[in-house]
N, C-alpha and C positions, 0 to 999 in steps of 0.2 A: 505492498499498499503505499502509499506517496505522500508525505506531510503539505501542500499543499497541491490546487488545485485551479482554473483557473475559468470563473463563474461570470457568465453575461449582467449584465446591468440594465439599469435608465439611469443616467446624466441628468440631476435639474438641475439648469445653471438661473440665476432669476428666471425669464418666462419661459426659459428655451429649454425641448428635454432631446436629449442626445442616447444612442447606444451604449456604450460604453460596457468593459471586463472588471473585475480586478477577483487578483490570487486570494483567492481564501484557504484559511488553514483548515487544511483537517482535523478531524475529531471521531475516533473509533474507540467499544469498548474494548479494553487490556483485561482476562483473568488473571489475575495471579495464580499463582495453580501451585502447590505443591503437593509430588506423589501424585495429581491425577486427583485432587481435593482441591479444588477451586476458596480462594480465603477468601479474599474482596475482587474489587469490577471496580476498575478507575475508569473511566470517559477522559483518552490522551488521546497525543497528536501518533499516532502509528511510525514515528519515528524514535532508532535510539532507546527498542524497547529491551533489549538485555538492562543495559546501563537501567531501565525505571524500575525493573525487577531486581536487579542485583541491591538498586541504591533501596527503594523502597522496603524488601528483605532486612537491611542496614539498619534504617534510620529508624524503623517500626519497632528496633530491637529484635526481630525474629531471632535474627542467630548473634552471635558474638561476634565474627569476625568473617571475611571473607573465607576461610579455609573454611569451615563448618556448610559451604554450600560447592557440593558437589559435581554441580550439574546443572546448565541453565539450556533450554531451550524454545524456541519463540516458533506456534505453531498454524500459520495463518490460516483462518475460516472464515464462509462467505457471508456471515457476521462479525466481523470481528477479530483480536488475537489471541493466541493462548501466547504466556509465558510463562511456563511447565519449571519451577527446582528441584533437584533432589535435595536434601540435606543431607548431613549425619546423622546416625542413627536414635545418638540422645537429641539432637533438634527434631528430628520427629517426631518421638517422642512428647516431648514438650509440646507440640506443637496438636495433639488429640482433642485435649479441652481445649480447644477453642477456634476445632472447627463451625466455618456459618459462610454463606455466603451471601454477600453485601451490593447490592448498585448502587455506588457513591455519581453524588453530580460533579460536572466535573472539574478537579482541581478538588477531591473529596480528601483531604487530610485523617479524616476519621475510621476509615473503614479497617471493621474487624476489633473494635476498641468494643468489649462487652460491659463496663462500669465505666460510673462519673468517675475514678479514682485512675484509672487506666489515663483518661481522658487529661487530666493535669498530674501526669507523671511527672517528677523534676526531671528534669536531665541526667547525666553526667557533668560532674566539674570541670570546666575546659583545665585544659594545662595553664600557667603562668605565663609571662612575656607574649612580645609583642609589640611595639610601638606607634605609631601610626601616626604622622601628618598632616594637614588638611591639604596639603598639597596629594598625598599618596590617595586620600576620600577624592577626590576627582581622578586624579587617573584613572583610579578603581569601576567608578562609575565609565568613566571618556572610553576604556578599555571592551565594558560591557555592551556598551550602545553600539560601539562601529563594529561589532561582530554576530550583532543580530541580527541573523541572514535574514530568517522566518520570520521574527516578529517587523522590521522592517518593509521587506513585500507585503506580508498579507494587516498587520497593524493589528494581529488579533491571537499575538502569541507572548507570552511572559520566557524572560529566563533569568537563568542560574549559571554565576559562573564563580572562580576562586583567582583572587592572585595574592599572589605572594611577593612582598616586599624582593628588589633587586630583581625577577623574572618579570612580574605581572603580573596578565592573566594566564593562568594556566591550561584552564577550563573550561566547557561553558556550552550548557546544554538548554533548548526553550523544549519547552511544550504550553497546550492550549489551559496546563490549568499549575502555578504556580508552584504546587506541593508533585506535582509533577516533573516537573523542573527541576526543581532540590534535589529529587528523588534521584533523578537522570546521573546528575554531576554526582553526586554521592556514588554511585554504584562507578561510575566513570573514571571518580579518582579514586574507588579502591580496586577497578581492576588495573590499575593503569601501577596502583603500587606507590600510589602521591595521598598526598596528610593534608588537609591542610590547618594543621599547627600553624600560626605563627602570621594567615592568613586570616584576608575576610572574603568573609561570603557575599555577596554584590547580587542583587536581589530588585528588578526592575516591577514588583509590585506592591505591599502593604506585607508587614510584620506582626503577622499574629502567631498565637504559642503554638500549634502547632511546629511554623516555621524555626523558629527560636530553639523549637525541643531535636528537632532533623541538625541544624546547626550545630548544637552544643555535640549530639553526637558522632558528631565530624570533628567534631576539637577545636572548629575554629576562633579564631581568638576574638574574634571582630564580623560583625552583619553590618551591611553601609545597603538600604536603599531608599529610591526615590519618593515610599510615600507611610507613609504615618505609623507607628506601631496599634499595637490594642494597649492598653491597662493590663493585661495576665503578660501578655507580649516579655512589656517591660517590666515585670516583678520577675519571671522565667529566665530573663536574662540575668536581670539583678545572681539570684539563689548559684543561677551557675558561671559566675564569673565570666559573662561573654556581654563584649562592650557595645552596645547597640548605637547605629549611630542612622536618621530616619530622616526622610523633610532633603536627600539631598540637589541641592540645584548650583546652579552656574556657579552662585553667587557665595556659598557657604550651604551648615547645613544643622542638623539637632543633633543634639547626645543626650539617649534616654539614662542611658545605663554604660560604669563603666570608664566615666568618663579621666582615668589616670593612664588607659592607653595613648589617651588623643596628647602630643605634642606639638602643644603651640608656640608662637613666636614669644623671644625674651621680650616685645615691643604690644604683645597683645594686653589689651584693657577687659579688666573683669568686674561687670555693672554687677548691680547689686538685682536683682531676680525682685519683678513690681507686677507682680498676682493684676491690679486693676486691668495694664498695660496690655497683660494674652489673655485677658477674660475671664479669669479669677474670683475680682473682689467680689 
């Protein structure tokens, strides 16, 4: 299956209507299957599906490392794709009590979750280290934006990337779902033997709690996103020791957690917080 297709459209400009066409991102159901048993069904862009399956398995905590995944197979079906994984015997036994097939909306981040406690489970603490300047944050976002081929072509896909100091953007994945894009990134890094430690996970989306949980499982020092975080995402980042930067624009950004990792210029002036000025008064 292709990641995009060209669709006809009618383009209205003022009082004129003309035939047109637009490249549209594809989405298809992708079943995540463990030894023949469906665990979750995601609506996803049908590209980098092996990365998606491996990343989902890792970031959802179904395995502790890539070594516990013995084989991955992507199987085309008339109505979608099946990503079938074979896990080690110990991991298979752990999954027996979690068997359920769920169909989630685009970018569902809670497929297979069986309790309120599981939905807000604390992520593992990230390793210490990693310092970034405002120029690093700008470079990370610029690097992601310039490599979003599907997003630039369709205006309908999210991206997740890993930016490392001294290396730049080392991996990027896209999908119609923001959670799927991050899972694809996680799978690509795992299969390439790359670590996110000391790096920035860059997101084209808002930051929800699931995105922080997944980035923390990657061991990323920071998250930088173009949109705002939820309150629970901020609390989760603080608990995991993740620096959370959001609302990144050409003229700056906002730090919501872990400000100690951001090295500001020596001539930087810190003004007192004015609650009235930001609508809190």
